[in-house]
C-alpha positions, 0 to 999 in steps of 0.5 A, spaced: 523 036 333 528 031 333 533 034 338 527 036 342 525 028 343 532 026 344 534 022 350 541 024 349 541 032 348 539 037 353 537 044 352 538 048 358 537 055 355 537 060 350 542 066 350 542 073 346 547 078 346 545 085 343 552 087 341 549 093 337 547 096 344 554 099 345 552 104 340 547 106 345 547 114 346 541 113 352 538 109 357 532 108 353 536 106 347 539 101 351 532 099 354 530 097 347 536 093 346 534 089 352 527 088 350 529 085 344 534 081 347 529 078 352 523 077 346 529 073 342 530 068 348 523 068 350 520 066 344 525 061 343 523 058 350 516 058 348 517 054 341 522 049 345 516 048 350 511 047 345 515 042 341 517 038 348 510 038 349 509 034 343 514 029 345 514 022 349 520 025 353 515 031 355 515 029 363 522 028 363 523 036 362 521 039 368 527 044 369 525 052 366 530 054 361 535 059 363 534 065 359 540 069 358 541 076 356 546 082 356 551 086 354 554 092 358 549 097 356 543 093 357 545 090 363 545 097 366 538 098 363 535 092 367 532 096 373 529 091 379 522 094 377 523 091 370 526 084 372 520 084 377 515 085 371 518 081 366 518 074 371 511 073 370 511 073 362 517 069 361 518 062 359 524 060 363 528 063 369 531 070 367 539 071 367 542 078 366 549 079 365 554 085 363 557 083 356 559 076 352 566 076 356 562 072 362 561 067 357 568 067 355 571 066 362 566 061 364 568 057 358 575 058 359 574 055 366 571 049 363 578 048 360 
């Protein structure tokens, strides 16, 4: 709760990477891992939103959280139809990418 009320710390989003999805042997299995990734970040964003609403700084948080998920198998399982269905039930803006390598590259660019 202290972090959510902080005026110096900003949480921009939540990230989940299903590393075990690389053992998937079908699109259905990869889709299940994608679902688990999405459930994790969406639950985190829902909790954070609820905690922020209880703080005196609630009005200053007006940007949706970024919900970042993906591994190569789960990104391939994310069809446009799936993405469209998800948007109405998410507590933030969805970002799907293939693998954790993109995070490493992004961090490298900050150096």
